[in-house]
Structures are given as C-alpha cells and as structure tokens.
SETORVEX-458446 format. One line per 10 residues: their letters; for each residue y, z, x of N, C-alpha, C, O. Coordinates in Angstrom, 1 decimal. Example, Ala and Ser with C-alpha at 12.3 -4.5 7.8 and 13.67 -1.06 7.14 Angstrom:
! residues 2
AS	-5.7,7.8,13.2,-4.5,7.8,12.3,-3.3,7.8,13.2,-3.3,8.5,14.2 ~ -2.2,7.1,12.8,-1.1,7.1,13.7,0.0,7.9,12.9,1.1,8.0,13.4
END
This chain:
! residues 103
MDKTDKLEHP	75.0,88.1,80.5,75.4,87.2,81.6,74.7,87.6,82.9,74.8,88.8,83.3 ~ 74.0,86.7,83.5,73.2,87.0,84.8,74.2,86.9,86.0,75.3,86.5,85.8 ~ 73.7,87.3,87.1,74.5,87.4,88.4,75.0,86.0,88.7,76.1,85.8,89.2 ~ 74.2,84.9,88.6,74.6,83.6,88.9,75.7,83.1,88.0,76.7,82.5,88.5 ~ 75.6,83.4,86.7,76.7,83.1,85.8,78.0,83.8,86.1,79.0,83.2,86.0 ~ 77.9,85.0,86.6,79.1,85.8,86.9,79.8,85.1,88.2,81.0,85.1,88.2 ~ 79.0,84.6,89.1,79.6,84.0,90.3,80.3,82.7,89.9,81.3,82.4,90.5 ~ 79.7,82.0,89.0,80.3,80.7,88.6,81.4,80.8,87.6,82.3,80.0,87.6 ~ 81.4,81.9,86.8,82.5,82.1,85.8,83.0,83.6,85.8,82.6,84.4,84.9 ~ 83.8,83.9,86.8,84.3,85.3,86.9,85.3,85.5,85.7,85.8,84.6,85.1
AREGKFSFES	85.4,86.8,85.3,86.3,87.2,84.2,87.7,86.9,84.6,88.2,87.0,85.7 ~ 88.5,86.5,83.5,89.9,86.2,83.7,90.7,87.2,82.9,91.9,87.2,82.9 ~ 90.0,88.1,82.2,90.6,89.2,81.4,89.8,90.4,81.6,88.6,90.3,81.9 ~ 90.4,91.6,81.3,89.7,92.8,81.4,90.3,93.7,82.5,91.4,93.5,82.9 ~ 89.5,94.6,83.0,90.0,95.5,84.0,89.0,95.7,85.2,87.8,95.8,84.9 ~ 89.5,95.6,86.4,88.7,95.8,87.6,89.2,97.0,88.3,90.4,97.2,88.5 ~ 88.3,97.9,88.6,88.7,99.1,89.3,87.7,99.4,90.4,86.5,99.3,90.2 ~ 88.2,99.9,91.5,87.3,100.2,92.7,88.1,101.3,93.5,89.3,101.2,93.7 ~ 87.4,102.3,93.9,88.0,103.4,94.7,86.9,103.9,95.7,85.8,104.1,95.3 ~ 87.3,104.0,96.9,86.4,104.5,98.0,87.2,105.0,99.2,88.5,104.9,99.2
VQDVQTLVDY	86.5,105.5,100.2,87.2,105.9,101.4,86.7,104.8,102.5,85.5,104.6,102.6 ~ 87.7,104.2,103.2,87.4,103.2,104.1,88.0,103.5,105.5,89.0,104.2,105.5 ~ 87.5,102.8,106.5,88.2,102.9,107.8,89.4,101.9,107.9,89.5,101.1,107.0 ~ 90.3,102.1,108.8,91.5,101.4,108.9,91.2,99.9,109.0,91.9,99.1,108.3 ~ 90.2,99.4,109.8,90.0,98.0,110.0,89.5,97.4,108.6,89.9,96.2,108.4 ~ 88.7,98.1,107.9,88.3,97.5,106.6,89.5,97.4,105.7,89.6,96.4,104.9 ~ 90.4,98.3,105.7,91.7,98.2,104.9,92.5,97.1,105.3,93.1,96.4,104.5 ~ 92.6,96.9,106.6,93.4,95.7,107.2,92.7,94.4,106.6,93.5,93.5,106.2 ~ 91.4,94.3,106.6,90.7,93.1,106.1,91.0,92.9,104.6,91.3,91.8,104.2 ~ 91.0,94.0,103.8,91.4,93.9,102.4,92.8,93.4,102.2,93.1,92.5,101.4
LKALTDGFEK	93.7,93.9,103.0,95.1,93.5,102.9,95.3,92.1,103.3,96.1,91.3,102.7 ~ 94.6,91.6,104.3,94.6,90.2,104.7,94.1,89.3,103.6,94.7,88.3,103.4 ~ 93.0,89.7,103.0,92.5,89.0,101.9,93.5,88.9,100.7,93.6,87.8,100.1 ~ 94.2,90.0,100.4,95.2,89.9,99.4,96.3,89.0,99.8,96.8,88.2,99.0 ~ 96.8,89.0,101.0,97.8,88.1,101.5,97.4,86.7,101.4,98.1,85.8,100.9 ~ 96.2,86.4,101.8,95.6,85.0,101.7,95.6,84.6,100.2,95.9,83.5,99.8 ~ 95.2,85.5,99.3,95.1,85.3,97.9,96.5,84.9,97.3,96.6,84.0,96.5 ~ 97.5,85.7,97.7,98.9,85.4,97.2,99.3,84.0,97.7,99.9,83.2,97.0 ~ 99.0,83.7,99.0,99.4,82.4,99.6,98.7,81.2,98.9,99.3,80.2,98.6 ~ 97.4,81.4,98.5,96.6,80.4,97.9,96.7,80.3,96.4,96.3,79.4,95.7
GQMRFSRNDL	97.3,81.4,95.8,97.5,81.4,94.4,96.3,81.9,93.6,96.2,81.7,92.4 ~ 95.3,82.5,94.3,94.2,83.0,93.6,93.5,84.1,94.4,93.3,83.9,95.6 ~ 93.1,85.2,93.8,92.3,86.2,94.5,91.2,86.6,93.6,91.3,86.7,92.3 ~ 90.1,86.9,94.2,88.8,87.2,93.5,88.4,88.6,93.9,88.3,89.0,95.1 ~ 88.1,89.5,92.9,87.7,90.8,93.1,86.2,90.9,92.6,86.0,90.6,91.4 ~ 85.3,91.5,93.4,83.9,91.5,93.0,83.3,92.9,93.4,83.7,93.5,94.4 ~ 82.4,93.3,92.6,81.6,94.5,92.9,80.3,94.2,92.1,80.2,93.2,91.5 ~ 79.3,95.1,92.2,78.0,94.8,91.6,78.0,94.4,90.2,77.3,93.4,89.8 ~ 78.8,95.1,89.4,78.8,94.8,87.9,80.0,94.0,87.4,80.1,93.9,86.1 ~ 80.9,93.6,88.2,82.1,92.9,87.7,82.6,91.9,88.7,82.6,92.2,89.9
DMVLSPMGLI	83.1,90.8,88.3,83.7,89.7,89.1,84.9,89.2,88.3,84.8,88.8,87.2 ~ 86.1,89.3,88.9,87.4,89.0,88.3,88.2,88.1,89.2,88.3,88.4,90.4 ~ 88.9,87.2,88.6,89.9,86.3,89.3,91.3,86.5,88.8,91.5,86.5,87.5 ~ 92.2,86.7,89.6,93.6,86.7,89.3,94.4,85.6,90.0,94.0,85.2,91.1 ~ 95.4,85.0,89.3,96.1,83.9,89.8,97.6,84.2,89.9,98.3,83.9,88.9 ~ 98.1,84.8,90.9,99.5,85.2,91.0,100.3,83.9,91.2,100.0,83.0,92.0 ~ 101.5,83.9,90.4,102.4,82.7,90.5,103.8,83.2,90.1,103.9,84.2,89.5 ~ 104.7,82.4,90.5,106.1,82.6,90.0,106.6,83.9,90.6,106.2,84.3,91.7 ~ 107.5,84.6,89.9,108.1,85.8,90.3,107.1,87.0,90.0,106.5,87.0,89.0 ~ 106.9,87.8,91.0,105.9,88.9,90.9,106.6,90.2,91.1,107.3,90.4,92.1
GFAVEAKAKD	106.5,91.1,90.1,107.0,92.5,90.3,106.3,93.2,91.4,105.1,93.1,91.5 ~ 107.0,94.0,92.2,106.4,94.7,93.3,107.0,96.1,93.4,108.2,96.3,93.3 ~ 106.1,97.1,93.5,106.5,98.5,93.6,105.8,99.1,94.8,104.6,98.8,95.0 ~ 106.4,99.9,95.6,105.8,100.6,96.7,106.2,102.1,96.6,107.4,102.4,96.3 ~ 105.2,103.0,96.8,105.5,104.4,96.8,104.8,105.0,97.9,103.6,104.9,98.1 ~ 105.5,105.7,98.8,105.0,106.4,99.9,105.3,107.9,99.8,106.5,108.2,99.6 ~ 104.3,108.7,100.0,104.5,110.2,99.9,103.9,110.9,101.1,102.9,110.4,101.6 ~ 104.5,112.0,101.6,103.9,112.8,102.6,104.3,114.2,102.3,105.4,114.6,102.1 ~ 103.2,115.1,102.2,103.4,116.5,101.9,102.3,117.3,102.4,101.1,117.0,102.1 ~ 102.6,118.3,103.2,101.6,119.2,103.7,100.4,118.5,104.4,99.2,118.9,104.2
GRMKLALKFA	100.7,117.5,105.1,99.7,116.7,105.9,98.9,115.7,105.1,98.0,115.1,105.6 ~ 99.2,115.6,103.8,98.6,114.6,103.0,99.5,113.4,102.8,100.6,113.5,102.4 ~ 99.0,112.2,103.0,99.7,111.0,102.9,99.2,110.1,101.8,98.0,110.1,101.5 ~ 100.1,109.4,101.2,99.8,108.5,100.1,100.6,107.3,100.1,101.8,107.4,100.3 ~ 100.0,106.1,100.0,100.7,104.9,99.9,100.1,104.1,98.7,98.9,103.9,98.6 ~ 101.0,103.8,97.7,100.6,103.0,96.6,101.3,101.7,96.5,102.6,101.7,96.6 ~ 100.6,100.6,96.3,101.3,99.3,96.1,100.9,98.8,94.7,99.8,99.0,94.3 ~ 101.9,98.2,94.1,101.6,97.7,92.7,102.3,96.3,92.6,103.4,96.1,93.0 ~ 101.5,95.3,92.1,102.0,94.0,91.8,101.8,93.7,90.4,100.8,94.0,89.8 ~ 102.7,93.0,89.7,102.6,92.6,88.3,103.2,91.3,88.1,104.3,91.0,88.6
WREAVEESGS	102.6,90.5,87.3,103.2,89.2,86.9,102.6,88.7,85.5,101.6,89.3,85.1 ~ 103.2,87.8,84.9,102.7,87.2,83.7,102.3,85.7,84.0,102.9,85.1,84.8 ~ 101.3,85.3,83.3,100.9,83.9,83.4,101.9,83.0,82.6,102.4,83.4,81.5 ~ 102.3,81.9,83.2,103.1,80.9,82.5,104.5,81.4,82.0,104.9,81.2,80.9 ~ 105.2,82.2,82.9,106.5,82.6,82.6,107.5,81.9,83.5,107.3,81.8,84.7 ~ 108.6,81.5,82.9,109.6,80.8,83.7,110.2,81.8,84.7,110.4,83.0,84.5 ~ 110.5,81.2,85.9,111.1,82.0,86.9,112.6,82.3,86.7,113.3,81.4,86.1 ~ 113.1,83.4,87.0,114.5,83.7,86.9,115.0,84.5,88.2,114.2,85.2,88.8 ~ 116.2,84.3,88.6,116.6,84.9,89.9,116.8,86.4,89.7,116.9,86.9,88.6 ~ 116.8,87.1,90.8,117.0,88.6,90.8,117.9,89.0,92.0,117.7,88.5,93.1
DADQLVITPG	118.8,89.9,91.7,119.7,90.4,92.7,119.3,91.8,93.1,120.2,92.6,93.5 ~ 118.1,92.2,92.9,117.6,93.6,93.1,117.6,93.9,94.6,117.8,93.0,95.5 ~ 117.5,95.2,94.9,117.5,95.7,96.3,116.4,94.9,97.1,115.3,94.6,96.5 ~ 116.6,94.8,98.3,115.6,94.2,99.2,114.8,95.3,100.0,115.4,96.2,100.4 ~ 113.5,95.1,100.1,112.7,96.1,100.8,112.3,95.5,102.1,112.0,94.3,102.2 ~ 112.3,96.3,103.2,111.9,95.8,104.5,110.7,96.7,104.9,110.8,97.9,104.9 ~ 109.6,96.1,105.3,108.4,96.8,105.8,108.2,96.4,107.2,108.0,95.2,107.5 ~ 108.1,97.3,108.1,107.8,97.0,109.5,106.7,97.9,110.0,106.5,99.0,109.6 ~ 105.8,97.3,110.9,104.7,98.2,111.4,105.3,99.2,112.4,106.3,98.9,113.1 ~ 104.7,100.4,112.4,105.1,101.4,113.3,104.7,101.1,114.7,103.7,100.4,114.9
GGE	105.3,101.7,115.6,104.9,101.5,117.0,105.4,102.6,117.9,106.3,103.3,117.6 ~ 104.6,102.9,118.9,105.0,104.0,119.8,106.2,103.6,120.6,106.1,102.6,121.4 ~ 107.2,104.3,120.5,108.5,104.0,121.2,108.6,104.9,122.4,109.6,104.8,123.1
END
C-alpha cells in the first residue's frame, strides 16, 4: 500500500501507538483534536507508517488515573467502546474535571 492509498483508505482495525515528549501547547492541540473527533464521531491518527480512523459512538467507557510521587506526575486517560452496540443507562459515579488556577 503506497502513501496515497493510506491517505484515502486508513486502517479501521489494528493497533496505533505513539509516544513522545511534547510541550504543553502541543498537548493542548492534541486534546482539542480528540475533543473535536468525539464531537464529530470520527478521529484519525497518523504517523509515517500508519494511518488509522476510529469512530466513537454511543456509550463510551472512560477511565482516568492521576498519580504524583517524588516529584513525578502521571496522567492516563482511557476511552473504550464497541461498534454497533445498543446504549444502556448507567448510574455510575460522576467525575468532575476542572482546570487549575492560581487562587
């Protein structure tokens, strides 16, 4: 599959992985792109050797983990869903996320 074909026909199965160190503004841009993708029902992940499209819909599992120890901070976000699954209600705990601010 050549580069043009990958652009026109991104993978809908498989695994996409990317890890790097970025500045805060780049991370904000990535998070905005994810937000837009959830709103539009489609998000595309690309790097040199892989192009993948995910289509979030219906109820989406969400997990957040925040850790702080010895000056090292970690934040992990995880989203999971199935294609073409009927929606069902949930009475699970509600999470509130607020931006920090100097008080």
